C-alpha positions in Angstrom: -22.0 35.6 -61.8 -18.6 35.8 -63.5 -17.2 37.5 -60.5 -18.4 34.8 -58.2 -16.5 32.1 -60.1 -13.3 33.3 -58.6 -14.6 32.3 -55.2 -16.4 29.0 -55.7 -16.9 27.5 -52.2 -16.3 24.0 -53.6 -12.8 25.1 -54.7 -12.2 26.6 -51.3 -12.9 23.4 -49.4 -15.8 22.5 -47.2 -15.4 23.6 -43.6 -12.7 26.1 -44.3 -13.7 29.1 -42.1 -11.5 31.6 -43.8 -12.5 30.8 -47.3 -16.2 30.8 -46.3 -15.8 34.3 -45.0 -14.2 35.3 -48.3 -17.1 33.9 -50.2 -19.7 35.7 -48.1 -17.8 39.0 -48.6 -17.9 38.5 -52.3 -21.6 37.8 -52.4 -22.2 40.9 -50.2 -20.7 43.0 -53.0 -17.4 44.1 -51.4 -14.7 45.5 -53.6 -12.4 42.9 -55.2 -9.4 44.6 -53.6 -10.8 43.6 -50.1 -11.3 40.1 -51.2 -7.9 39.8 -52.8 -6.2 41.2 -49.7 -7.9 38.7 -47.5 -7.2 35.9 -49.9 -3.5 36.9 -50.1 -3.2 36.6 -46.3 -4.8 33.2 -46.1 -1.4 31.6 -45.1 -0.9 34.2 -42.4 -4.4 33.4 -41.0 -3.6 29.8 -41.1 -0.4 30.3 -39.2 -2.1 32.5 -36.6 -4.9 29.9 -36.0 -2.4 27.0 -35.8 -0.3 28.9 -33.2 -3.4 29.8 -31.2 -4.6 26.2 -31.0 -1.1 25.0 -30.1 -1.0 27.5 -27.2 -4.5 26.5 -26.2 -3.7 22.8 -26.0 -0.4 23.4 -24.2 -2.3 25.5 -21.6 -4.9 22.7 -21.1 -2.2 20.2 -20.5 -0.3 22.5 -18.1 -3.5 23.2 -16.0 -4.4 19.5 -15.8 -0.8 18.8 -14.6 -1.1 21.4 -11.9 -4.5 20.2 -10.7 -3.2 16.6 -10.7 -0.2 17.6 -8.5 -2.5 19.5 -6.2 -4.8 16.5 -5.9 -1.9 14.2 -5.1 -0.6 16.5 -2.4 -4.0 16.6 -0.6 -4.0 12.8 -0.7 -0.5 12.4 0.7 0.0 9.0 2.4 0.7 8.5 6.1 2.3 6.1 8.5 0.1 5.8 11.6 1.2 4.7 15.1 -1.5 3.9 17.7 -0.5 3.6 21.3 -3.0 2.3 23.9 -2.3 2.7 27.6 -2.3 -0.7 29.2 -1.6 0.4 32.7 -3.9 -0.1 35.6 -4.4 3.6 36.0 -6.1 3.9 32.6 -9.7 2.8 32.8 -10.8 3.6 29.2 -9.2 0.8 27.2 -12.5 -0.4 25.6 -13.3 3.1 24.5 -9.8 3.5 23.1 -10.2 0.3 21.1 -13.5 1.6 19.7 -12.0 4.9 18.7 -9.1 3.3 17.1 -11.4 1.1 15.1 -13.3 4.1 13.8 -10.2 5.9 12.8 -8.7 3.0 10.9 -11.9 2.1 9.0 -12.6 5.7 8.0 -9.1 7.1 7.3 -7.7 6.0 3.9 -4.4 8.0 4.3 -2.6 5.4 6.5 -0.6 3.0 4.4 1.5 1.6 7.3 -0.2 1.0 10.6 1.4 0.1 13.9 -0.5 -0.7 17.1 1.3 -1.1 20.5 0.6 -1.2 24.2 1.9 1.4 26.6 3.2 -0.7 29.6 5.9 -0.6 32.2 8.6 -1.0 29.6 6.9 0.2 26.4 10.0 0.1 24.1 10.2 -3.7 24.1 8.7 -5.9 21.4 6.3 -7.5 23.9 4.1 -4.5 23.5 3.4 -5.1 19.8 -0.2 -5.7 19.1 -0.1 -5.7 15.3 1.5 -4.0 12.3 0.3 -4.0 8.7 1.1 -2.4 5.3 -1.8 -1.4 3.1 -2.0 -0.7 -0.6 -1.2 2.9 -1.3 -4.2 3.9 -3.3 -3.2 7.5 -3.1 -0.6 6.9 -5.8 -3.3 6.2 -8.3 -4.0 9.8 -9.1 -5.8 9.5 -12.5 -9.5 9.8 -11.6 -10.5 9.7 -15.3 -8.9 6.4 -16.4 -11.2 3.4 -16.5 -8.3 1.0 -15.9 -6.9 3.1 -13.0 -10.4 3.2 -11.4 -10.8 -0.6 -11.5 -7.3 -1.1 -10.0 -8.1 1.4 -7.3 -11.4 -0.3 -6.4 -9.6 -3.7 -6.2 -6.8 -2.3 -3.9 -9.4 -0.6 -1.6 -11.2 -3.9 -1.2 -7.9 -5.6 -0.2 -7.3 -2.8 2.3 -10.7 -3.3 3.9 -9.8 -6.9 4.6 -6.4 -5.8 6.1 -8.1 -3.2 8.2 -10.6 -5.8 9.6 -7.6 -8.0 10.5 -6.0 -5.1 12.4 -9.3 -4.5 14.3 -9.6 -8.2 15.2 -6.0 -8.3 16.5 -6.7 -5.2 18.6 -9.9 -6.5 20.0 -8.4 -9.9 20.9 -5.3 -8.4 22.5 -5.3 -8.3 26.3 -4.1 -5.3 28.2 -0.8 -5.9 30.1 -2.4 -4.2 33.2 1.0 -3.0 34.2 1.7 -1.3 37.5 3.7 1.5 35.9 3.2 3.6 32.7 6.2 4.1 30.4 5.1 6.7 27.8 8.6 7.7 26.9 9.5 4.1 25.8 6.4 4.1 23.6 7.4 7.4 22.0 10.9 6.1 21.4 9.4 3.0 19.6 7.3 5.4 17.5 10.3 7.6 16.7 12.4 4.7 15.4 9.6 3.6 13.0 8.8 7.1 11.8 12.4 7.7 10.8 12.5 4.7 8.6 9.8 6.1 6.3 10.6 9.8 5.7 8.4 10.0 2.6 5.3 9.2 4.6 3.5 11.7 6.8 3.9 10.6 10.4 0.7 10.4 12.5 0.8 9.5 16.2 -2.4 8.6 18.1 -2.1 8.1 21.9 -4.9 6.8 24.1 -3.8 7.5 27.6 -4.1 9.6 30.8 -0.5 10.7 30.1 0.6 9.8 33.6 4.1 8.5 33.2 5.6 7.1 36.3 8.2 4.7 35.0 10.8 7.5 34.9 12.7 6.4 31.7 12.8 9.8 30.0 16.6 10.0 30.2 16.9 6.6 28.5 15.9 7.7 25.1 16.6 10.4 22.5 13.1 10.9 21.1 12.7 12.6 17.8 9.2 13.5 16.5 10.1 15.8 13.6 7.0 16.7 11.5 4.7 14.3 13.5 1.1 15.1 14.0 0.2 14.1 17.5 -3.3 13.3 18.7 -3.9 12.4 22.3 -7.4 10.8 22.2 -9.8 9.5 24.9 -7.7 11.5 27.4 -8.7 10.4 30.9 -8.6 13.3 33.3 -7.8 13.7 37.0 -6.8 16.5 39.3 -3.4 16.8 37.6 -4.6 16.7 34.0 -4.1 20.4 33.1 -0.5 20.3 34.2 0.0 17.0 32.2 -1.5 18.5 29.1 0.8 21.6 29.3 3.8 19.4 30.0 3.3 17.0 27.2 2.4 19.7 24.7 5.7 21.3 25.4 7.5 18.0 25.2 6.0 17.0 21.9 6.8 20.4 20.4 10.4 20.4 21.7 10.8 16.9 20.1 9.8 18.4 16.7 6.1 17.6 16.5 4.2 19.7 13.9 0.9 19.9 15.8 -0.4 18.6 19.1 -4.1 18.1 19.9 -5.4 16.6 23.2 -8.9 15.3 23.0 -11.1 14.3 26.0 -13.2 11.2 26.3 -16.5 12.9 25.3 -15.1 14.6 22.2 -16.1 13.2 18.8 -13.4 11.9 16.5 -14.9 12.9 13.1 -12.5 15.7 12.4 -9.5 13.5 13.1 -10.3 11.2 10.2 -10.5 11.8 6.4 -11.5 9.7 3.5 
């Protein structure tokens, strides 16, 4: 019992793991030299454990930062241009409006939305249907904060109202029913707007048969650098395969990142993301 007095657990401090180990060693009957050696190195143990926890916490913070950055990249915001063919040759205007509605309501990446007609002179302002800026909820990238979550929910509700206004504007807009189709003018209008917002991913949605007969290609210097192009509700005819190849080459040469041409009966699910 006299030997145990040198290692009273009350003197060592409750919850001190190192001292508790020393006490157990003493009770087990180990030589005093072993106990003294461990006791002598108590400061060394403390430094080791302190350094270990410091490295551990730093690693956790680093990993959280990496995952947060990765999450933010996945949710990168976009600017979206929608072009609807308003010429007499395109017979799928109603279908195009419905597809546009589904995309806008389901896709939360678009923070700037433009909707225009393709007409006989598509570059002009008369072809504007609507344009709206939405709250960029993708910038709120802290999914664990209660305050951030409430703010995000509020902004999403505001965006839902804005999206409904866009849909109403599209549904109430009447097709120009133009005799000619000026696709190049519509692409130039898109190019100008994309270049104004280089930090937003450019997305171009075209609803058309791609039959340009206004012959205004040489009027414009169209740049579509990094643009993702979707031709949707593509209306086919005997010349469609040639047109698909022609426009795919044109978009690529203008700098488009990807080009996808989708027919009338293809679902649009994979073109939208929440």
